[in-house]
N, C-alpha and C positions, 0 to 999 in steps of 0.2 A: 504492500500500499502504500502509495506516496505521501509523503506531507505536502497539504496544499500551502501554496502562498499567496498573498496577498500584496499586491507594492502598490504606495499611492505616488505620484510622482505631481509636484506641486508644480512643474516648470518654473516661468519666473512672474509667480506671484507670490502676496504676502509678505511683508515685512520684517522684520526681527519680534515684533511685539505680538502680530496677527501669529505668526508661526509658533512663539510659543505658549499664547492661548489656546492653538487649535491643539499643540502639543500636549497639553494638559488634560486638554479633556477626551481625545484617545488613550490616554494612560490609564484614566477612570473607565470610559466605556469599555476597557479591552481587558479588565482586570479578570472575567471569567473566561478567557479566551485562550485555551491551552492547546486545542488539536492540530495549529497550523501557525504558521509565521507571517507576523505582520512585519512591511517594511514599510518606512518613510522617507522621500528622496527632497529634501530643500534643496533651495537655491543656493549656492556655497556661502552668500554673507550669513546666513540662519543654520549651518549645518551644526554648530561650536553651541548658539545657546538650545536650540533643540536637541541636540545630542544629551546637553546634561541634564535638561526635561526629563527627558525619556528614562535616564541612566536607571537600571535595576528593575525596571518594568516587563522586560522580553519583548520590547518593541526594537527591528534593528534598525538604525539610520543608514541611509546610502546616498551618493553623490550621484546626481544626472548626468555625470562626466566628468574626465581626467585625460590628463598627457601621459604619453607613456615613458616618458624620461624622469628618472628619479629629479634633477634638477639642471638648471641653466638658463640662458637668458631668453626665456620663453613666455614675454608678457603676457598676462592675461592666462596662463594656462594654469591646472594645477596639477601636484603627482599624487600617488598613489601614497607616499609618505604624510602629505600635509594630509589627505584624506582622514588617515587612519590618526593622526595625533588629534583632531578634531571630534574624533568616534563614528567613525564609519566603517562598517563591515562591507557594505557592499555598493557597488557602485553600477549605473547604467551605463552600458556602453552600444552606439552603435543604433541610437532611439533613432525612428524617420528623420525626427524634425533636424537632428545632425546631421542625416543621411543628404535630406535634400534643402535643409535651408543654408547649412552651413558645407555640403559636396564633401564629407567624409566619406571614403570610398574604402574598399574591402580589405585594401592591405592596411592603411591607418588602423581601421577599429581591430583587425588582427593584431597588431601591436600594443594597442592598448588592452586586450584580451590579455596577452604572455603577460604585460606589465603587472596588472593589477593579480594575476595568479600567483606571480613570482614574489609579489608585497606580501601575498595574503588577503588581499580582498574578493568577495565573491562576485564574478562578474554576474549580470542581467544583458545578456547579448539579445538585441533586438533584430529580428528578421519581418521583412515582408513588403509586399508590390505594392505600386501605384495604382491608380484606377486603367488609364490606357493599358497598361500590364499585362491586368487581372481582363481587359476587356479583349487582350489580342491572345488569351489562352497561355500565359506566358507564366503565371503562379507559380507553378513549380521551378521553372527555369530559375526565376530569380530567387526563390528560397532556396532552391538547392546550391547556386555560386555563396549566398549568403552565408549558410552554414558551413559548406565546405572551407570558405577563405577565414571565416572568422573563428574558425577551429582548428586552423592549418597550427599544428604544432603542438595542440594540446594533449596530455597522455591521455590515456583512460581512466587513469585511475582522480584526476583532475576535474572529470565530467562531476562528480558528488558536489563540488563546491561551485557548478554554474548553474543559471536558471536560462531559457531560451524562452523569449517574447515573441511570439507571434503577434504582429502588429498590422493589420493593412491598412498600408497609408489613406486609402479611399475610405475609411471608417473613422480615422482619428478627426475629433474635433468640427464632426461632421454631421454628428445624431445619425449618423446609417452603421448598423452595424451588421457582422457578417450572421447570417442563422448559425444558429448552434452546430447544428449539421456541416453546415460549409465549414467552421470553425472548426470543428472537431477532423472535417477531412484534412486540412492543412496540417495540423497537428500531430496526424497519425501518419502523414507522408515524414513530416519533420524526424519523427520519432525512426523512420524508415531509414531513413539517409543517415541518421546517428549510429543503428544498429549496422548498416555497411559497413561506417569508420570505425565502430567502438565492438561490435557484437551486442546479441540481443540482449544480454545482461545489463550491459551500462545501458542501452536504450530505456529499458523499462526500469529503471530507477529515475530516470532522469525526468525533471520538473520541466513541463513547457505548458508556459501561460500563454492566456490571452489578451490583448491590449489595444481594442479598436472602440473608443465608445463605449465601455462598462457603465453600468450605471445599476440603480438598485432595482429596476423592474425587468432589467433582461439577465441580472446577474446569474439568478436561480437556473435557468433552462442552460446556459454555458455550463455551469458547473455540473449539470448530471452527464456532462458526455465524457467517454472513457479515456479520451486524452488528454484533456482539459483539466488543469493540474490547478488553476489561479489565476488570476487578471492581475494586470498593471495598468492602474485606473488614472486616469486625469483629472478634469474638471470635478469627476465626483467625490475626489480625494478631497480636497479645498473645503468639504461641508464636513463636520463630525458626524452629523445625521445620517447624511448618506453613505459616506463611507463607513459606521457602523453597520450599513444595513447591508453592504456588500461585504464585509469582513466576514457576519455574523448570515452569510448565505444559507437558505434553506431548499435541500436535495430529497 
């Protein structure tokens, strides 16, 4: 049985006071949640205050991004060591907004995954297709390339520290969501890819979560699917009531 994983990506929202308040609310409402992992990913300036707020609660704090070098003249970037120093245990890598707004390519994403693992951070590797790629029937081609390149050089034993998030780009911030069956089909395909690379035992243990406009009114259906092990939540994670409902999904 794979342990469910629910992540909240706060993106470029909330100031320090708002982030602290939301973190406090989430600590309170998740006290009784023991059977799943919960991660929140504030913007860089909020990481330390949020980490201090949730310390000892069981909530994990992740970063929304990182650079692959340990240090250097890379203005505006942060390293894995810096993230760890303010309490991060996880890091989102290859989010669709990084790929398509900031033009991050698979080779850069692969370097970030490797650097995160080497430092002891747990990557949440995001993969997914654009609308035109989906309509052209290229979903599997795109996802295969992103998975293959993102995991290049990763050892089988390291897969237990990785979560893969399937996030169809056409469903992020649009209100559109893949049907549970469609999403599960791509999750199943990813699991097959990983089985080809590492074997069925490793693939069956890998957590693959869905990240396309997950909301309180669709999470239950998504979480009934065999290959969907959780969710990476955007806008709905900015409100404690809606995010709590997602965390406490019902199947």
